[in-house]
N, C-alpha and C positions, 0 to 999 in steps of 0.2 A: 674287660677288657672289651676293646673296640671291634666289631666286625668288619674283617677286611673287604669284605662283600660289599659294607655300605661305602668303603673309601672309594672302591675301585668305578662309582660314576654308574649310571644306569643307562640302558639301551634303551633311547625314546628317540625324541624329536632332535638331539646332536647327540654325535657319538662321546660326548664324555661332560661332567658338569661342569658349569661355568669357574672360569677362574676365581672370581671374588668368592667360590663358596670354600678355601680353602681354610679363611679366617673360620667360617662359618663352622666347618669339620673342625678346627682347633678349639673351638670357645664352644662348641655343643660337648665335644670328647671331654673338656675339662668338665663341664655343668654336670655332666652326664654321671662320671667317675665320682665326682662328689654327692650327686643326688643319689644313685643306684647305692652309695657305699653308704651314708645316712641312713637311709631307709634299710636297707640290709643290716644295719648295726642294731637299729631301734625295733625291727622287728622280732630278731634271735632275741633281744632284750624281753619284748613283750610276751613272745610265744612262750620266752623261758617260765615264765609265772602264769600264762593266759590259764593254764589247766586248773589253778588252784584259787586265783582270784578272780575271773569273769565268774566263775559259778556262782561269787557272792554280790555279784551285781545285778540293780534288777532293772524291768525292760528298759526305763529308758537310759541308764547308764550304759547298758548293753546296746543301744543304737547308736548313741555316742561315741561310743567305741569304736565301731565299725564303721561308721561315718567318717569317722578320723583316718581309721587304718586306710578306707578307701582313698581319702585325698593324699595323704601320705605317699601312697604308693606308685602315685602317677610318675611317668618317665618319658619324657622328650624323645629321647633316645629309641626306645620301644614302639612310640608311634612314627616314628619317621621310618624304622625300618620296616615297618610294615605299610607302612604307604608304598617304599622304595619298591616291594618285591610284588604291590600288585598292581603299577603302574610300570612294569617291564617291557610290556606290549600291549599294544592296543586288544580289547576285549569286547567287540560287540557281540551283543547276544545272539545266540543260534551259533558260533563258529566256535573251533575248537581252543582256542584262545581263552573265549568265553569259560570255558569249560574248565581249563587250567586252574582260573580263579576260585573256580567255585570248588575245586579241591583243597587249594590252597587254604581257603576257611574252613572247609569242613575237617581237615587233618588240625588245624588249629582248636576249632575248638574240642575235636576229641584227644589232641594232647592236653586239656586242661581237664580230663575226666567226666565232661559233660555229655549226657544222651544226646547224641545226635542224629538228626532225621534228614533224609534229601526226599522235597515230593517236585515230583517231573511232571509238567504239562506239554501238551502238543498244542503249537498256536501256529495262527499267520503272520510270518515277518516278511518284511519289504528289503530288498537289497538293489545295490546301484551296478548297472553292467557298465554302461555306459553313456556321456554326455559331449556335446559339443552348442558352443555359442560363438557364432560370428558376428561383426559388424561390420555395415556398408555405410558409408558417410556421404555426404553432399558432395565431397570433394573428389568423389571416385574410388578414396583407398578402402583396403578392406583387411582386418585383422579377428586373428582368432584369439578371442579372449579367456585370461586364464580360468580355470575353474577348479583348481587345486592350487593348495598353498607350498610356494617356493621354499627349499631349504629343508621340505622334510621328506625323512626317507621314505621309500613306500613300500615298508616291510610290514605288511598286513593292517596300514593306517587306507581306510576306505573315502575313496573319495567324496568330496561334500555331494548331497542329496537330500532328499525329502523322501522319507519313506512313507508308502503305500501314495507315492504321485503316480498317475496313470502314465505309462508310457507315449511319446509322442514325439511330432516333427511338427514347429510353427515358422513362418515367415512372415515376418509382420512389423508394423512401424513401432518403434519404441515411446513408450510414453510414462510420464512420472505421476504415480498416483497418492504420492504420500502416504499416510499409514495403510489406504485402502480402505477408509471408513465412509459411511454413506454419505459425511455431510462431504467430504473431499470427492466425490461423484459429482456430488452436486455443486461444486464451485468449479469442476471442470464442466460440466453443462454449461453454467453461468455463463461462461467466457467462450463458448462455443467449440469445446474441444470434445470431440467424439473418440469414444475409445474402442468400439466395436470392432476386434478382428485384431487390438495392436497386443502387443506383449506387454505388459504393465512392469514399471520399477515399483518397489515397495521397498520403504523404511520398517523393519521392525518397530511395535510399538503400537501406542494409541489405544492399550485395552483390548486387544485382538489377538487373540490367538493366529498360529498358522493355518490353521483350517477354515477358521473363519474368513482370514483374508483371501483365501482362494475361492471359495465358495462365493462371499460377495463380488469377486472378479468375474468369475463365471456367469454370477445373475446379469452384470451388466454387459456381457457379452466379451469380455477381454479372453483373449484365446491360449494366455499362457503368461505365467508369473515369475518375476525374479526377485528376490528378496535380500537386502543388506542392513548389517546391523550396524549404526554407530556406537562407537565405544568412546568413553572416556578412557586415558588413558592412564594407568598408575607409573608409569616411568616415560622417559624418550624415548623409548624403543617401539617406534612408530612402526617399524617394517610389520613386525605380527599384528599389531592390531587392524593394520590397514590391510592385508591380505590375509589374515584368517576368515575362514568362512564357515558358519553358522550352521550345522546340522540340525533337522528337528523330525519331528513327524508332521502331518496334516491329515491325521486319521480323526476322525470324528469319535468323542467316547474313549470309553476305558475299558479294557480288558480285551481278548483275544475276540477278531471280531466272527471268527466260524462257532463259536460258543456265547452269544449274548445272554448273559441273565445266568448262565452256569458253566462249570469249571471244563476245562479242555482237556480231561483226562485221555490216556492214552485208551484208544479201544471203544472212546465214549460217545455220545452223540455230537455229531459234528456239522453244518450245514455245507450246502457247496459252494464254489467261490463267485458262483452268478446267482446265488441268492438274491432279494432285494434287502431283505435284512445286513445283507454283508455287503453289496455296493451300495446302499446309501450311507455308509461310513467313508465311503473316499470320495477325494473331489473328480471333477469331471474334466478339469482341463490340465493341463500338467505344470509344478515348479519347479525350483532349482533356487538352491541360496548360490550369493556369489559376495562376493568380498567388496567392501569399502571401495577398494582400487578400480574393482572392473566394473561400479557402479558407478562411481565418477568418471571413467573413461566414457559411457554410454551418456549420463546424463549431462555433461557439459557440451555435448554435441546438438543438443535439441535446439527445436527453434519451435515455432508455432506458439500458443498461449503463452502469456506470460504467467511467472510464478503467484500464485494469490498470494496476497499480502500475509493472511493469518499460517500460512503453511512456514513461516520464516521463524518463526520461535522454536526455536530448538533444533534448527538445521543445521550442521556442523560442515555441511558443504557449501560453503560462502559465495562459490562460482555460478551456483547454478540460476539462471534467468529465467529461462524457459522451461516448459513443461512438456511440448510437442502437441500433438502427435510427432513423430519424423522431424527431419526429414530421413535419421539414421534410421536404418531396418535391420532387424536382427535375423538371423538364420539360427535358431534354437533345439536341440535334438536332446530328448531324452530318454534314456531303456532301461526298465528297472526290470526286479521278477520280485512276486511273491510266491514265497513256498512255505512249506508247516515246516516247521522246527522244533527241536526237544528244547525246553529251556528248564532250567534249574533252581529251586528254593532250595535254599541250606539252614535249618534249626537248631539250636542247640538249647533243651531246656534246664530249667535247676526247678525240683519239682518242690513244691512248699510243705511245709513243717504241718501248717494248720488248716489253712486254706489249700488244697495240692487242686480246688477245681475254681480255683480267681486266678484269672492271667493279666499278666503285667506285661507286655508285648512291646520289645526294642527293634524297630525295622530300620533298612538303609538297603536301597539297591545297590548292584554289583556292577553292574554290565556298565558299557561307556561307549560312547561315538568315536574316542578315539582312546589316549592314553588314560584320561579321566582323572589325574590328578586332585581336581578340587569334586568335580561332577563325577560319580559319588564317592569316591574312593578315602578321602579326607574322611567322611563319614565311615565308611566301613575301617578304615584304620581305628576310630575311634569305638566303634563296636566292637573289634576285636581286644581293644586294649581293657574296653568295661569289662570284659569275660574275664581278661588275665586275672585283672584287679580283683572281681568277684570268686576266683578261685580261690586267689589267695588267702582271701576272707574266711574260705569255707575250710581252710585249711588247718585254722585260728577257729575255730568251731562254730562260724555263721551259718545258719542256714533260714532264708525267708519265709516270712510267714504265709505267704502267697506263692503260687509260681511265676516264675521269670522267664519269659520263650525272647529269643535272639533268632531275629530275621533278616537272611540276607537273600533278599529279594531278586529276581533276573527277570530283562525285558523291560524295566520302567522307561527303557527312554522310546519304547514304541507306542507308549500308551498303557502305563502302568498293570502291564498284563500279570506280572507275577504274580504282586500283591492283589491283583483284580481275581484269579483263579483262584488262588487259597482263601480269600474272604468269601468268594461265592461257594466252595465247596465246603465252608464250615460255619456259614451262614448263621444254625441255630446253636451252636454251641459258643458262636461270640456272643449271640442275642442274650444269653444265661450267665458266661461266664468271661467276658472281658472287662476288666477294672476300666483300664486305658490301653490308649497306641501310644508311642512315645516315637516322634520319626525324626530322621536325621537324612539329609541328604549331600549337598552341597556345605558340608561341616564348617570349612573354614575357604572364605573368598577374599579376605583382607580385614581392615579393622574395624570393630565396632559390633556389639552384640544386638541380634534381631531375633524375637518370638515371637509364633501363632499358637494360639492354641482356643479351644473351647471353654468360656469364661469361666467355670465353677472351678478350673484349675489356675487361676491368674495367682493366687493369694500364693498357691506352692512354687511357682514360677517366682515371686518374688523373694519368698522366704530363703531357697536355695540359692540364688543369684546374690544372697549377700552372704553366703558362707565360702564362695569362689572366689579367688582372687583377678582381678583383672587384668590381663597379659601384658596390657600398655600402658599401664600406670603405676607408677611406685605408690604402694600404701593403700591401695584401692581395691575395694570390692567391684565385683561387675556390675552389682545393683547400682552403687556409685553413678560409676560411670553411664551406665544405660540410661538412669537418670538425667543427667545430664546433658546428654547429645540429645534426647528427645526432648528435653524440658519436659518430663516426668514421664511417667511409664507408660509407654505403647506397646499395646500387646497387638498383633494383627490377625485377623479373625480367617477362619478357613474354608474360603467362598470356591476358591478356585482348586483347580487340577491337575496342579503341575507339582505333585509328588504324590507320594505313596500313602498318606495319610487322606487321600480322598475316598477308596473304598471303604475304609474305616469309619471313618464320617457321615460321610455323604450316603451310603448304603446300608451300614449295619447300626450305626447312631452310635459308635464306641468314642469316648470323650478321648481328644488327641490334643497331641502337641507337636510344634514344628519348631525345632532353634536350630542357628548358625550363628554362623560371625561373617560378617562383609556385607554390605546388600545387593553388591553385583560385582562381575569379575570381567574382564575385557578380553578374556580367550576362550568363553564359554562355548563350547561344543565344537571348539576347534582342535586341532591337531596341535597346538600350542599348549592346551590343558595337560602339562606333563609337570615328574617333577621335579623340572629343572625351575621352571616360572615358582610351582609352589616355594623350593628353597630360595630362589633371588626374589622373589615378590610377593607373594600369597603369605607365606609366616617362616622366614627362614629359621627362626630357634624353636620350631615348632610349639608356641608357648601357648598360641589362641588354639592349637588342637588340644593342648593339655586341659584349658579351659570349660573349653565344647564339653569333652569326653566327661570333663567332672560336672557340670551343670546335669547334663544329660543320664549320668549315672546315678546321682543323687536326685535326683526326682522319682528315677524308678526304685529306687532304696526304699522311699518315703512311701510310697505308693504299695511297694511290698510289706512293707515292717509296719507302718504305723497300724495300730490297734483298729481306730476308727479310719475311715477312708480321708484322707484330705482335702475335700473338697467343700465347698461354698456356692453354694446356687443362687444368694443375692446379688453378687455383683451383676449375674447373668441378667435376673430378671430388671434391674435396674437396667441394664443395657438394652433388653428389650424396649423398656419404655423410651430410650432413647432412639431406638430406632424408628418408633411408630411417629413420634415429635417430628421426626425427619420426613417421614413417609408423609404426612398430612400437607404437606409443602407440594406435593406432586400430584395431589388430587384435587378433584372438582367436581360439581353435581352433587348429587343425594348420596354419596359413599360415605359411610360411615365405619369410622374405626373402634367404635366403643365395644365392641365384641371380642378385640383384641385387648382394649385396656382393662375390660373385667378380667378377663383371664388372666393379663399381668401382676392384678391385684391378687389372685389367689394364687399365684406361684410367690410373688414376695411373703406373705400370710404362711405358706408351707415352707418356704426355707428359712423364716425367722422360727418358727416350732422345732425344725428341724436342727437349728443349731442351738437352740435350749435342750433339746435333748441330748445331742453329742455333749453338750456341756455337763449335765448331770451325768452323764456314763463316764466320761474323763474324770471328773471327781470323786467319783465313787469307786471305791479300791474293792470291790467284793471279789471274789471270784465263784465258780461252780459253773455247773451246765446252764440253768439259766441265764446268769449275768451273759454269757459267752453265745447265748442264743438270741439275748436282745442285741447284742454288737452286731450280731451275725446279718439278722432284719434291717437293721439302720444300713449296716454298710450296702445291704443287697438295694436297697431304695435311694441311697446316693447314686450304685452305678449304674442302676436301670435308668435313673430319671430322662437323661439323656436319649435314653428309646422311642420316650413320648412324644419326641419332635417328629419323629417319623410318620408317615403317613403311607399305607400301602400302596393306594393310586399311585405314587410317585409324582415328580414335577408334569403339566402337562405335555407331551408330546417326548418324554423324556421320564420314562417311566422309573427307569432304574435309580435316577436319584429322587432318594423317599426322605432327605432332610428339607426339613419345609422352612428352617432358621437360615442354614449356610448351604450354599450349592452355586452353581455355574450357571448364569444366567442365558437363554438361546443365543445360539449367533448372530440372531438378525436385531437382537435388542442392542442400543450402545446407550448405557446407563452406568453411571458412579454409583450408583446402589448396590453395595455388596451382601446386603441382606433380603429375608424374603423373596427368593428367587420368582416362586409363582406369582408374588401379586408383581414382582415387577414386571414379568412376561406379560403379564394381562395387561398392565398401563402404557407399555413402550409395545408389545408383540401383534399387535391384533388390528392390522391396518384395515381390514376385511371389513369389520364390525363397524355398523353406526355406532352411536354416540351412546343409545338405552342400551344396546347390547355389549359393548363395551364394559360400561359400569355393571352390568349386573354379572359380568365377567370377573371384573376386578372386587366387586363384594364377594362372591363366592369365595376366592382365594383368600379375602380377606378371615372369614369364617372358618376356611380351612385352618388357617396360622392360628386362630383364637381356639379351635378345638384341640391341635397340638401343645398348646403354651397348658393348659387345663389337664392333657393328658399328665404332662410332668410334672405339673402342681400334686395331682393326685396321687402319682405313685412318690412321691416326695414325703406325702401323708400317710402313705400308705394305705388309700381309699379305693372303692369301688366308685367309676364313673356310671 
């Protein structure tokens, strides 16, 4: 029977669900009744005989049985219901509404009978107080430009703002800065456009974070920054696309700024607000997000220098011909407040039966800038549904070999604060016990499967996507549609700091995965990221939710239950070879990549040896303590090899980031190279050094990477170095 509250609509961006969803509800009801009845019937049949028949199954048959149970117990209705409850109201971190979602998640885990924990941290968060933007045009007219989204009830929806922007009032000429890259300032200077003291209009993109944009603007003398986001629409509903405003953080780095490198425990050490370690995390000039409509009003009024030809690429505002400065004058005021707030991480734990001290961690953040239907609660819904399906499997007799931990993070939108504080607080435990971290954020944004991972998990990703039905194509697995769309399998690497995998991989060295459906979506961080949008555009029948949760859950099942961890380091080593070959094109002088090449050869040899060792153990049917110990030792080497890529000194100038293969570049570096961040920083980020000094620094970073690869190879071999 359908839940009547599901039919009643949701209290969000509009007062009721879209009229077109009547057909959706009828279709979903028919599908759900059939699906639930069919699965319910099958489970009664299977559970009636499971007590006698499953005991006779071998380990492989047990694994297949429970994997099939997991897949067959999917329910798009259940996922839709979770999402509706999670998005009834905005839930910005640190607010009472956010606490309510934490309670909802906790009660769900408890209702399933899981051991449930709450870990609270104190963190410095940032909130909007007031803002104003007035434009004075050359004809003498002036107008107050809108800074909120029209048609959005202000029932808890925060006005658009940039978290951690300094407060301030600025009066100055408007100037268009394109993406705000170094090359954009060079192009402006070449045309005689002076930006000092101006208010810069920037379009999001160009590979820069919000913090990068504001810091570069301040370095060039810009007094304030207004950012807008151009989006391709999914439909003809241009009003939302043009009036939506992308909120976000402009803080540098990850985690609570008052506890850099350690957890912000209540009653624990906390830096002062004026401590240099704190203030260096924040920009020095105010910034504000604006809508496409507001940006267009300003940009179409500019005169001055002509638009550089190279800026026209991908520029969707076709009427822009001049970049300023002026004659339009802007009067901009932003006032915010920073305050300590309590954030809540919620955990559910399924203790492993054979290796309880080995952790498979599934994580998703819960907090949202507004309603957060896509970002992040499509992922939260998937997390809750995987937990539900695992609980069903446990009632049928399943218990994982290794411990599974469900993590619902808080305050991700402010800079991965919840996950970072927990990782910092549990660093040593994670170092020796974490097998893998499986992340999901914006689980469903639209069509098409996308995945990121550390390379030793590529084979597992591919295997799992062959087992899950594609939600948008008849009689096709996700693997087939993925391969067809990308013209081959494309897995991106986790060098960015755009979700909760960053502290696990880049600080703790835990192998990681990040998966989602849809490359991007037009209502990102706006008040229109609502349940209504999901029902109308993102995933009307919630089939993509079913698929992505199926992939996520199967990945965890393999990692939790496979006797030997399904890690393959040979693709990792071969990819490092590709990186080195690419890097050689960016080097000059007497710099040698020979140390890295030699280290990669060691890693290849180690990866091949451990493949052979794995096969021998898999083919061997022996039992007993010695055999179990051999598997344990092998698994530890597979699990710990990723830690070898860490360096205790971290990246130069950013010691918190310790992974030498994958990590973010410094804000001053503009490069498309997304690997070897320390080397890339040395190539592009040392303008004050002469040629010989820069080459020495680059060579040193090459040696650091080589030593890291050697450490990983030694761990795989089980050797000392």
